[in-house]
N, C-alpha and C positions, 0 to 999 in steps of 0.2 A: 783416772790418770790425769796428771797435770798437763793442761793444754800447752803451756809455755815450754815445758820440758820437751814435749813431743816435737814442737816446732823447732826447738834448738837442735835436737838430734837429727832433724832433717836438714839442718844447715841453712835455715831460712831466717831465723831470728837475728836481728841486728843489734850491735852494741856500739859504744862510743868509738871503739877502735876502727870501726868500718865506716864512720861518718866523718867526712872531711868538711869542716866549716870554712868556707871562703868568705872573707870579709872585705868588701870593696867600698871604700869611703870616697864619695864625690864631694869635695869642698865647695860651698856656695850656698846661696839662699834661693829656695825653690818654693813654688806654690803647691805643686802636686806632681804625680808621676803615675805611669801605667806601663805594663808590659803585656803585649798582645800580638800574637801571630808574627813573631820575628821582628817586631818593632818596639823600641823603647821610647816612651813619650815623657818629656820633661818640660814642665811649665816654669819659665823664668820669671823673675820679679818685674820684667819689662812687659808682662802680659803676653809673652810670646811662647807658643807651644813648639818645641823643637822635636823632630822625629829622627831617631837614629836607627841604623841597621844593627839590631842586637846580635845576630849570628856572626856578622863580620867582626864586631867588637870582641865577642867571646873567642873567636878563632885567633884574633890578635893576642889576647891575654894568655892563650895557651902557650905562647912562646916567650912570655915575659918571665925572666929569671927571678925567682923570689924564694925565700926560705920557707920551709914548712916546719911547724912546731908540733911535736908529738905528745907532749904532756900537758894536761891530762888527756887530751884527745887531738887528733890531727887537725891542724889549723893553719891557714895561710892568710896573709893580709896584704892589702895594697891600697894606697891613697893616691888620688889624682885630682887635678883641677879640671874645671869644666872644659877648658881649652883642649884637653887631651882627647875629648870626644869628637872634635871637629872632623877628623878623617872619616868618621862613620855617619856624619850628618846627611840626611836625605833631603829634608825640606823643613820649613817652619810656617806656622800659621799665627796670625796676629789676632788678639782678642782686645776688646775695649775695656774690660774690667778684670780685676783679680777674680779667680774662680774660687768657689767654696769646696766643691768636690766633683769627681768625674767617674765615669764607668764606660766600658766599651762592650757592646753586645752586637754580634753579627756585623762587624766592621762598621758600626755606627758609634760615634762618640756622643755620650750624654754628659752634660755638665751643667752646673748652676753657678750663678753669681748674684749680686744684689738685685739685678733686674729681672731674674726669673730662672726658668728651667728650659734648657735647649737641647737640640740634637744636631749632629753634623756628620755627614757621610765621609768616611775615610777612604773610600774607593771611587766615588763618583768624580769625574773631571769637572762637572758643573755643580759641585757641592756648595750649598749655602747654609748658613746658620739659621735654623728654624726655631722659633720660640714656641715651646709647648704650653707653657703657663707663665704668668707673671709672678707666681709664688716662689720666693727664694727657697732653695732646698739646701739644708746643711749637710746631709749625708745621703748618698745614693748607694743602696745595698742590693746587690744582685745575689739571688739564691742559686744553688746548684740545679734547681728545677726551672730556671729561667724566669723567675719572677723578680720584679724590681720594687723595693720598698723605698719610700722617700720620707726622710725625717725633715719636717717643715717647721720646727719650732712652735710658735704660737698657732700656726695653721694646722697643727696636728700631724697625724700619720696618713700618708697617701700611698696608693699603689699605682704605678704606671704599667699598663699592659704592654710590655715591651715585646713579648713574643706573640706571634700570630696564633700560636697553639691555644692561647687562652682567650682569643677573640671569638665570642659567640653572639649572644643577644646583647643589645645596648642596655646597660644597667640604668636604673632610675637615679642612682646616687652619683652619676658621673658629674664631674666638674667641667671637664672638657672631654672630647672623645678620647677614650683609653685612660683617663685619669680618674681614680676612684678615691673616695674618702673612707679610710678604715677606722680612724679614731680622731676625735677632736681634742684629745689630751695633748699637752705640750710634749713634743718629741725631739730629743737631741740626737739620738741615733737608734738603730735597730739591729737585730741579729735574727736571721732566719733559722728555723728548725723544721725542715721539710716545708709544709705549707703553713706552719705556725710561726709566730713572731714574738721575740722579746723586745719590748718597748722601753727605752731608757729616757727618763726625764731630766730635769735640771740637776738633781742630786746624783745622776748617773747610776751607779751600782745599787744604791739603797732605794732610789725612787724608780723602780722598774716594775713592769707588768708583763704577764704572759697572756698573749692573745691566741686563743685556740680557734681554728677555722675548719669548716667543712668546705670542700671544693665541689661546686655544682655547676656543670657546663662551663668550666673554666674560670668561674668567678668564686671569690672567697666569701663565705658567709660566717659571720662571727658567732661562735658557740659559747665561749666563755672568756671573760676578761677579769683577771684577778691579780692582786699584787704578788710579787715574788721577790725573794732575797737570795742572791747568789753568794753563798758562803764558801770560800776556798779553804781547804784544809791547810794548816800551816806546815811548812816544810823546813826542818831545821838544818838540812844539808844543802843550802843554796850555794851554787857556784857563781860568784859575782865576777862579772867581766870588769877588770880593773883598767884604768886609763893606760893605754900603751902608746909609745911613740910609733906611729904607723910608718915605719921605714924598714929598710932591709938590713938594719943593723942588728947584730946578735945581742939580746938582752943579757944583763948580768944575772948569773945564777943566784946571787945573793940579794937581788933587788926586790924580791917578793912579788914579782909579776906573775900573772896567772899562767902564761904559756912559757914553758921551759924549752930551750932549743937543744937538740941533741943530733949528732951526726948519724945518719942512717944510710947505709950503703945499698939498701934494698930499693927497688923501683916502686914508686907509687903510681898505680894505674887509675886514671880517672877519665871521665868523658870530657873531651876538649871543649864542648859547648856547655858543660856543667849541667847536663840533664841527668835525671835519675829515674830509672824504671820503677823502683820500689819506694823511695822516700817521698813523702808528701807532708806538708805542714797543714794542720787542721785546727780550727778553733775547738775549744772544749765541747761546745754544743754539737758541732759536726761529729766529733769523735764518739759522743754518746750514742749516736745513731748507728754505730758499727758494733759488731761483735768483738769480744776480747781477742779472739784468734785473728780477726781481720785487721785489728788496730795495733798489733805488736810493733810494727815497724814505722808507725806514724809518729811524727813530731807534733806535740800538742802545744798550742800557744794559748796562754790565759793571762789575765790580769788579776793579781792578788797581792795584798799587803804592799801597795804602792810600787809593785814590780811587774814588769812584762816578762813572763817566763816562757821558755821553750824547753819542753821536757821529752825524754825518750824513756818509755817504760817507767814512768813516774819519777824519774831522776832528772834533775835540771841539767840541760846542756848549756843554757844561756839565760842570764837574768839581766834585764835592763831597767833603769829607773824610769817608771812610767810618766812621772811629772815632766820630764825633759822631752818626751816624745810628742810631737805635734800630730803625727798621723802614722799609722802602720798599715801595711797591706800584704795579704797573701793571695795566692792565685789557685785556689782549690778547684775552680771550674776548668782549668787548663790541663793539657797533657804534659807539656814540656817544662812548665814553670811552677808546678805545684810544690816543688822542693825549695821555694824561695820565700824569704821574709824581707820586705823593704821597709825601712824605718826612716821617717823624716824628722830631722831636728831643726833648730833655728838656723844653724849655719852649715848644715851638711845633710846629705842623704847617704845612708848606709845600706848596702845590699848584702844580705846574708844568703849564701847559696850552700845548701846542705846536700852533699853528693856522696853516693856510695862508692867506696874505693876498695882496692885490693892492694895488700902490702906483701 
């Protein structure tokens, strides 16, 4: 019997009609962003990290009147200037240099700039910026298992033992306490697959390697290191997101825009904080580790044919031009924000929130 049909008959399978895509555009130039434990972190070009109350902001947005577009799927849009976030600002932290990347683990901020790799407690009143290493890190990659891979360019691929769960014997290969060398090959970015890693070089997708590890007493031991090529199947039915005037004005039905507006007298029920119990955004590698039955409601994000695609059941929900994207981030380690995709451009940050709705 077909698993998907059985799931649908039980009323569990999701389709586009039940996924509300909320698009929030924050105009401005930013270095980085994070969403963690009810706080929204935004790095400004002034090397200032501003921390906002996310839940307070979402509660406010629940009462902002805006149109919802129902074709081809439920969608709402909002654009704001950075000044609109001022009522939700909690505090700011100054940094001396522009940051390369950041990650938050156990209420500790990890970040890197040209001078090295640092940690900073977000809850300690006496918090100080501590330098872990003088090696600049271009990407900090946290796995669902609590491991942290560091892409260090010419300095190769490193692991920082961020979780005390993996701290056992001090390894011989340590560079500094808790910092290990996994590979000396040039590394631009990485992607975890349980305890294994995909390592991307200068040519990115084509210059990639799969590093297979055994875990022994919390430490990773390399078993196999071989080239790999990630080939995405072509999809002829892409749904391109066309440039839209992000306003509350009704678009012309003859303008060829993606979203068509229609009056709907029914009530659209959604979580006021834009949380979702069932929807989560996963990378293609993460989705491959789940069974077909478990992944039917997942949104899969992948890069293929110069596009950044988000798909549901192998059909594209969203497609963005990858070359214009400076950085994108999902939050698969979290409970309340795993339904979100945040995309950084040169002059704006776009937050996509995918929420299960009832009509």
